[in-house]
C-alpha positions in Angstrom: 11.6 5.7 34.7 12.5 2.0 34.2 15.6 1.0 36.1 18.5 -0.8 34.4 20.0 -3.9 35.8 23.7 -3.4 36.3 26.4 -5.8 37.6 29.3 -3.6 38.7 30.2 -0.2 40.1 31.7 0.7 36.8 28.4 0.1 35.1 26.7 2.2 37.8 28.8 5.2 36.9 28.0 4.8 33.2 24.2 4.5 33.3 22.5 7.9 33.4 19.7 8.0 35.9 16.2 9.3 35.4 15.9 8.7 31.7 12.7 8.8 29.7 11.6 8.1 26.2 12.7 10.9 23.9 14.7 12.5 26.7 17.6 13.2 24.4 15.4 15.9 22.6 16.8 15.2 19.2 15.2 16.4 16.0 13.4 13.1 15.7 11.8 13.9 12.3 15.2 14.5 10.7 16.7 11.2 11.7 17.7 8.8 8.9 19.3 5.3 8.9 22.7 6.6 10.1 24.6 6.1 13.4 24.0 8.5 16.2 26.1 8.3 19.4 24.3 7.3 22.6 25.4 7.0 26.2 26.8 3.5 26.1 26.8 0.0 24.8 26.6 -3.4 26.7 29.5 -5.8 26.5 29.8 -9.5 27.5 33.0 -11.6 27.4 33.3 -15.4 26.9 36.3 -17.1 28.5 37.0 -20.5 29.9 33.8 -21.9 28.6 31.4 -19.3 30.1 29.9 -15.9 29.6 30.5 -13.2 32.2 27.7 -10.9 33.6 28.3 -8.1 31.1 28.9 -4.4 31.7 27.7 -1.1 30.3 30.6 0.7 28.6 30.6 4.4 27.7 33.6 4.5 25.4 32.6 3.6 21.9 35.9 1.9 21.2 37.2 -1.6 21.9 40.8 -2.5 22.9 41.7 -5.9 21.3 44.7 -8.1 20.6 46.2 -7.5 17.1 45.9 -11.2 16.5 42.2 -11.5 17.5 40.5 -14.1 15.4 38.0 -11.7 13.9 40.7 -9.7 12.2 42.3 -12.7 10.5 39.8 -15.5 10.2 36.5 -13.6 10.3 34.6 -15.0 13.2 31.9 -12.3 13.3 28.1 -12.4 13.5 25.6 -9.6 13.9 21.9 -9.0 14.1 19.6 -6.0 13.4 16.3 -5.3 15.1 14.2 -2.4 16.2 12.6 -1.1 19.4 9.4 1.1 19.4 7.7 3.5 21.8 4.1 2.3 21.3 0.8 4.1 21.4 0.0 2.9 24.9 3.3 4.4 26.2 5.2 1.1 26.5 8.5 0.3 24.9 8.6 -3.0 22.9 11.2 -5.0 20.9 10.1 -6.3 17.5 10.4 -10.1 17.2 13.7 -10.5 18.9 13.1 -14.2 19.6 13.6 -14.8 15.8 16.8 -12.7 15.9 18.0 -14.9 18.8 17.3 -18.1 16.9 19.1 -16.7 13.8 22.1 -15.7 15.7 22.4 -19.0 17.5 22.2 -20.7 14.1 25.1 -18.6 13.0 27.0 -19.5 16.1 26.7 -23.2 15.2 27.9 -22.6 11.7 30.9 -20.5 12.7 31.8 -22.5 15.7 31.1 -19.7 18.2 29.6 -20.1 21.7 25.8 -20.0 22.0 24.1 -18.2 24.9 20.8 -18.7 26.7 17.8 -16.8 25.3 17.4 -15.1 28.6 20.9 -13.6 28.3 20.2 -12.4 24.8 17.0 -10.6 25.9 18.6 -9.2 29.0 21.5 -7.8 27.0 19.2 -6.0 24.7 17.0 -4.7 27.5 20.1 -3.4 29.3 21.2 -1.5 26.2 17.8 0.0 25.7 17.2 1.1 29.3 20.7 2.5 29.6 19.9 4.7 26.5 16.2 5.2 27.0 16.5 8.9 26.3 17.3 8.0 22.7 14.2 6.0 22.0 12.2 8.1 19.5 8.8 9.0 20.9 5.5 7.6 19.5 4.4 9.5 16.5 7.9 10.5 15.3 8.1 7.5 12.9 11.4 6.6 14.4 12.8 3.6 16.3 15.7 2.6 18.3 17.9 0.3 16.2 19.6 -2.5 18.0 22.8 -4.1 16.7 23.9 -7.2 18.7 27.2 -8.6 17.4 29.6 -11.3 18.4 33.3 -11.6 17.4 36.2 -14.0 18.1 38.4 -11.8 20.3 41.1 -14.2 21.4 44.5 -14.1 19.7 44.8 -16.7 17.0 47.7 -17.4 14.7 46.6 -20.7 13.2 43.1 -21.3 11.7 40.6 -22.5 14.3 38.0 -21.2 16.7 38.9 -18.4 19.0 39.4 -19.2 22.7 37.6 -16.0 23.7 34.6 -14.1 22.4 33.0 -10.7 22.8 29.2 -10.1 22.5 28.1 -6.4 22.3 24.8 -4.7 22.0 24.9 -1.2 20.4 21.8 1.0 19.9 21.1 4.1 17.9 18.0 6.1 17.1 16.9 5.9 13.5 14.2 7.6 11.5 11.8 6.3 8.9 13.6 5.4 5.7 10.9 7.0 3.7 9.9 10.6 4.3 6.7 10.3 2.4 3.6 8.2 3.3 3.8 6.0 0.3 6.6 3.6 -0.7 9.1 5.0 -3.2 9.9 2.5 -5.9 13.5 2.3 -7.1 15.2 0.6 -10.1 17.2 -2.6 -9.7 20.0 -4.3 -11.7 20.7 -8.0 -11.7 24.3 -8.7 -10.5 25.8 -10.8 -13.3 29.6 -10.9 -12.5 29.5 -11.6 -8.8 27.9 -14.2 -6.6 26.6 -13.4 -3.1 27.1 -16.9 -1.5 28.1 -20.4 -2.5 25.4 -23.1 -2.4 26.8 -24.8 0.7 28.6 -21.8 2.1 27.4 -19.3 4.8 24.8 -17.4 2.8 22.1 -18.4 5.4 24.2 -16.9 8.2 24.3 -13.2 9.1 28.1 -13.1 9.2 30.2 -10.0 8.4 32.0 -11.5 5.4 28.8 -11.8 3.4 28.4 -8.1 3.5 32.0 -7.2 2.7 31.7 -9.3 -0.5 28.8 -7.2 -1.6 30.5 -3.8 -1.3 32.1 -3.8 -4.8 29.0 -5.0 -6.8 26.7 -2.7 -4.8 28.9 0.3 -5.5 29.2 -0.6 -9.2 25.4 -0.8 -9.5 24.9 2.5 -7.7 27.5 4.2 -9.9 25.4 3.1 -12.9 22.2 4.4 -11.4 20.8 1.4 -9.7 20.4 1.8 -5.9 19.9 -1.9 -5.4 21.1 -5.1 -7.0 19.6 -8.6 -7.2 21.7 -11.8 -7.1 20.9 -15.0 -8.9 22.0 -18.4 -7.6 25.8 -19.1 -7.8 25.5 -22.4 -9.6 23.4 -21.6 -12.6 22.7 -17.8 -12.4 19.1 -18.8 -13.2 17.2 -18.7 -9.9 16.5 -15.6 -7.8 18.5 -15.5 -4.5 18.3 -12.1 -2.8 19.0 -8.4 -3.0 22.2 -6.8 -1.7 21.1 -6.8 1.9 17.5 -7.9 1.8 15.1 -10.8 0.8 13.2 -10.9 -2.5 9.4 -11.0 -2.6 7.0 -10.8 -5.5 3.3 -10.4 -5.7 2.0 -12.3 -8.8 -1.2 -11.8 -10.8 -2.5 -15.0 -9.2 -2.4 -13.3 -5.8 0.6 -15.3 -4.7 3.3 -14.0 -2.3 6.4 -15.5 -3.7 9.8 -15.7 -2.1 12.9 -17.9 -2.9 13.5 -21.2 -1.2 17.3 -21.4 -1.0 19.8 -22.7 1.5 22.1 -19.8 0.7 19.6 -17.0 1.4 19.5 -15.3 4.8 16.3 -16.0 6.7 14.8 -12.5 7.0 12.8 -11.9 10.1 10.8 -9.2 8.3 10.0 -11.6 5.4 8.6 -14.1 7.9 6.3 -11.4 9.4 5.1 -10.4 6.0 4.3 -14.0 5.1 2.1 -14.2 8.1 0.3 -11.0 7.2 0.0 -12.0 3.5 -1.9 -15.2 4.7 -4.1 -13.0 6.8 -4.9 -11.0 3.7 -5.9 -14.1 1.8 -2.8 -14.4 -0.4 -1.2 -17.7 -1.1 2.4 -17.8 0.3 4.9 -19.8 -1.6 8.6 -20.5 -0.9 10.2 -22.1 -3.9 12.8 -21.8 -6.6 12.1 -18.8 -8.8 13.3 -19.0 -12.4 13.9 -15.3 -13.1 13.8 -15.2 -16.9 10.8 -17.6 -17.1 8.7 -16.0 -14.4 9.5 -12.3 -14.3 6.6 -11.3 -16.5 4.2 -12.8 -13.9 5.4 -10.4 -11.2 2.9 -7.5 -10.6 4.8 -6.1 -7.6 8.4 -6.7 -6.4 9.9 -5.7 -3.0 13.1 -5.9 -1.1 12.3 -6.7 2.6 14.4 -6.1 5.7 14.7 -4.5 9.1 15.8 -1.0 8.0 12.8 -0.3 5.7 10.4 -3.2 6.1 9.7 -3.0 2.3 11.5 -1.3 -0.5 9.3 -1.3 -3.6 11.1 -2.2 -6.8 10.2 -0.1 -9.9 12.0 -2.2 -12.4 14.7 -4.9 -12.7 17.2 -4.8 -15.6 19.0 -7.9 -16.8 21.5 -7.9 -19.7 19.9 -4.8 -21.2 16.3 -5.9 -20.8 14.2 -3.8 -18.4 11.2 -5.4 -16.6 8.9 -2.8 -15.1 6.4 -3.5 -12.3 3.2 -1.9 -11.0 3.1 0.7 -8.3 3.0 -0.9 -4.8 -0.5 -1.7 -3.7 -0.4 -5.0 -1.9 3.2 -4.2 -0.7 2.0 -0.8 0.6 -0.8 -2.5 2.6 1.7 -5.1 4.0 4.1 -2.4 5.0 1.4 -0.4 6.7 0.2 -3.4 8.6 3.7 -4.2 10.0 4.2 -0.6 11.0 0.8 -0.5 12.8 1.7 -3.6 14.8 5.2 -2.3 15.6 3.8 0.9 17.2 0.8 -0.6 18.9 -1.8 0.8 16.5 -3.0 -2.7 15.5 -3.3 -5.9 17.6 -0.2 -8.1 17.9 -2.1 -11.2 16.9 1.1 -13.1 16.0 2.9 -12.4 19.2 5.8 -10.5 17.6 6.3 -7.7 20.2 8.1 -8.2 23.6 7.8 -5.5 26.2 11.2 -4.4 27.5 12.0 -6.2 30.7 9.6 -9.1 30.0 10.8 -12.6 29.1 10.2 -13.7 25.5 8.5 -16.9 24.5 10.6 -20.0 24.3 12.7 -20.2 21.1 
């Protein structure tokens, strides 16, 4: 079994020896996108201008000062990515260089300390290897979900950057979002009475506050029978922004892959991958402003894209009582299947997305 790199005797006592992929013997086929306890998480602390060497921690709780910056001024970033047991028996991380780049962009915006790419990869690898038993085996349609996050953990009374930070990597086994082979389209409602992000705010950053702001509109939509909501731009409520927690893509009748170009939309790693594959398929990829009312009739297929599901097909979008219905996913299904094939090693990784656990990633 691969050996984990540890930095203290405390970590040595936490990390279970002789682990193997699937060793936890869970009912892998019944897993969904919900949290499952694992052996430990990895935690790093930033003080006096530098990061420590990190440690594996078994207790899934954190002791923190009541005046920690994160509680009062919201310095909090997170990422989401997946790890796969591949057909050749190796364990690989999906495109975590892009996750590193996105998190460091968030650090700049929220005045939080950056870290070397090597540290980011090592932290992820430590969390994976310390919980290798929980990696779903090849053929189970599962993955190990990785949640790196950073918070301002130093006590702070006045507004300002924290003097201490905590970086944590948590992992959990997850199953396929869809239990059927084909994508299952769902209805969508345009969110009219709330905005996701301000034009010059933090919409492009994966910070916790963006998601807290979506809880009320998302719940209201679900209560009305719409599992997903779509936001328009905050300034004019005219141009498409993104769904509750995922990017918007449309396949047009002109064989275009269309996705919004907006400074307040989060840069989805999955969307970037799908753009690459769309070009491989011969589609024209366009990032531009999308006038919803003027262009919705040109959309043949619509999808919400993100780490959890890759693609959620959208059956219809309703706005102010008008329902726009789309075709069943065809191009989207092909794109979804292509991504999944690369993730589990059933198709060549021609774009260099996968990083074997323990191997350095390409320079960011």
